[in-house]
C-alpha positions as a LaTeX table, in Angstrom:
\begin{tabular}{lrrr}
\hline
Residue & $x$ (\AA) & $y$ (\AA) & $z$ (\AA) \\
\hline
Met1 & 19.63 & $-7.56$ & 12.66 \\
Ser2 & 16.01 & $-7.09$ & 11.61 \\
Thr3 & 13.54 & $-9.91$ & 12.12 \\
Ala4 & 10.89 & $-8.33$ & 9.89 \\
Thr5 & 9.64 & $-10.53$ & 7.08 \\
Ala6 & 9.77 & $-9.01$ & 3.61 \\
Ile7 & 6.36 & $-8.37$ & 2.06 \\
Asn8 & 5.94 & $-9.71$ & $-1.46$ \\
Pro9 & 4.47 & $-6.86$ & $-3.57$ \\
Thr10 & 2.55 & $-9.36$ & $-5.69$ \\
Glu11 & 0.74 & $-10.81$ & $-2.66$ \\
Leu12 & $-0.76$ & $-7.81$ & $-0.84$ \\
Glu13 & $-3.95$ & $-8.52$ & 1.05 \\
Thr14 & $-7.31$ & $-6.87$ & 0.49 \\
Gly15 & $-8.31$ & $-4.63$ & 3.38 \\
Lys16 & $-4.76$ & $-4.16$ & 4.67 \\
Ala17 & $-2.79$ & $-0.91$ & 4.62 \\
Tyr18 & 0.85 & $-0.64$ & 3.58 \\
His19 & 3.59 & 2.00 & 3.90 \\
Val20 & 5.68 & 2.61 & 0.75 \\
Ser21 & 9.42 & 3.25 & 0.94 \\
Arg22 & 9.57 & 5.49 & $-2.13$ \\
Glu23 & 7.26 & 7.67 & $-4.18$ \\
Thr24 & 4.74 & 5.40 & $-5.91$ \\
Pro25 & 2.38 & 6.17 & $-8.82$ \\
Leu26 & $-1.36$ & 5.86 & $-8.25$ \\
Met27 & $-3.22$ & 5.77 & $-11.57$ \\
Leu28 & $-6.50$ & 7.64 & $-11.26$ \\
Ala29 & $-8.03$ & 6.02 & $-14.36$ \\
Asp30 & $-9.01$ & 2.37 & $-14.70$ \\
Pro31 & $-6.05$ & 0.53 & $-16.28$ \\
Val32 & $-8.22$ & $-1.97$ & $-18.18$ \\
Asp33 & $-8.71$ & 0.20 & $-21.28$ \\
Pro34 & $-7.31$ & 3.69 & $-20.63$ \\
Ser35 & $-7.27$ & 6.49 & $-23.19$ \\
Ile36 & $-4.12$ & 8.56 & $-23.77$ \\
Glu37 & $-5.62$ & 11.29 & $-21.57$ \\
Asp38 & $-6.37$ & 8.74 & $-18.82$ \\
Ile39 & $-2.77$ & 7.51 & $-18.76$ \\
Glu40 & $-1.67$ & 11.03 & $-17.82$ \\
Lys41 & $-4.01$ & 11.09 & $-14.80$ \\
Val42 & $-1.56$ & 10.00 & $-12.13$ \\
Asp43 & $-1.08$ & 10.99 & $-8.51$ \\
Tyr44 & 1.92 & 9.97 & $-6.43$ \\
Ile45 & 1.92 & 8.41 & $-2.99$ \\
Pro46 & 4.90 & 10.02 & $-1.22$ \\
Lys47 & 7.70 & 8.06 & 0.43 \\
Gly48 & 6.30 & 6.85 & 3.76 \\
Gly49 & 2.71 & 7.23 & 2.55 \\
Val50 & 0.11 & 4.60 & 3.35 \\
Phe51 & $-2.38$ & 3.05 & 0.94 \\
Thr52 & $-5.13$ & 0.50 & 1.58 \\
Val53 & $-5.80$ & $-2.35$ & $-0.85$ \\
Leu54 & $-9.44$ & $-2.55$ & $-1.93$ \\
Glu55 & $-9.02$ & $-5.41$ & $-4.41$ \\
Ser56 & $-6.45$ & $-7.03$ & $-6.67$ \\
Phe57 & $-6.65$ & $-8.35$ & $-10.20$ \\
Thr58 & $-4.39$ & $-9.53$ & $-13.00$ \\
Leu59 & $-4.20$ & $-7.64$ & $-16.28$ \\
Arg60 & $-1.78$ & $-8.63$ & $-19.06$ \\
Asn61 & 0.14 & $-10.85$ & $-16.63$ \\
Lys62 & 0.62 & $-7.97$ & $-14.16$ \\
Ile63 & $-0.97$ & $-7.73$ & $-10.73$ \\
Trp64 & $-2.83$ & $-4.49$ & $-10.09$ \\
Tyr65 & $-4.29$ & $-3.20$ & $-6.85$ \\
Arg66 & $-7.32$ & $-0.95$ & $-6.61$ \\
Ala67 & $-6.31$ & 1.14 & $-3.65$ \\
Val68 & $-7.10$ & 4.26 & $-1.68$ \\
Trp69 & $-4.57$ & 6.82 & $-0.49$ \\
Asn70 & $-5.36$ & 10.17 & 1.12 \\
Ser71 & $-9.06$ & 9.76 & 0.15 \\
Arg72 & $-8.03$ & 9.25 & $-3.50$ \\
Glu73 & $-8.98$ & 5.98 & $-5.15$ \\
Gly74 & $-6.87$ & 4.61 & $-7.97$ \\
Trp75 & $-4.78$ & 1.70 & $-9.19$ \\
Ile76 & $-1.23$ & 0.62 & $-8.37$ \\
Asn77 & 0.74 & $-1.67$ & $-10.65$ \\
Ser78 & 2.64 & $-4.21$ & $-8.54$ \\
Ile79 & 5.73 & $-3.51$ & $-10.66$ \\
Ala80 & 5.89 & $-0.06$ & $-9.04$ \\
Leu81 & 6.21 & $-1.82$ & $-5.67$ \\
Leu82 & 9.12 & $-4.09$ & $-6.64$ \\
Gly83 & 12.31 & $-3.26$ & $-4.75$ \\
Gln84 & 10.44 & $-1.33$ & $-2.09$ \\
His85 & 10.53 & $-2.12$ & 1.60 \\
Leu86 & 6.79 & $-2.38$ & 2.16 \\
Ala87 & 5.53 & $-2.40$ & 5.72 \\
Glu88 & 2.05 & $-3.28$ & 6.88 \\
Lys89 & 0.40 & $-0.50$ & 8.85 \\
Lys90 & $-0.52$ & $-1.86$ & 12.24 \\
Lys91 & $-3.96$ & $-1.09$ & 13.60 \\
Lys92 & $-4.08$ & 0.91 & 16.80 \\
Lys93 & $-5.20$ & $-1.04$ & 19.80 \\
Lys94 & $-8.48$ & 0.06 & 21.34 \\
Arg95 & $-8.44$ & 0.99 & 24.99 \\
\hline
\end{tabular}
């Protein structure tokens, strides 16, 4: 039996890094007022990939995260994280 606590995808913390359990879209254009062309600018964080939350905000009753993955900065809609088994990336201990 696992003792891990589930991470709520609507309550991710700024500055923390998280593993995704399935491929997750990373919008490369600002979601506030995107053009049709901007909506098509999407990268995908692969299953097992790690992103870091830079900030969070609410837009049209949805929580969005400005995040960085693989040196790419973009936005993740919290809806894309629902149903995933998110895991916080632990920092390596310094020797």
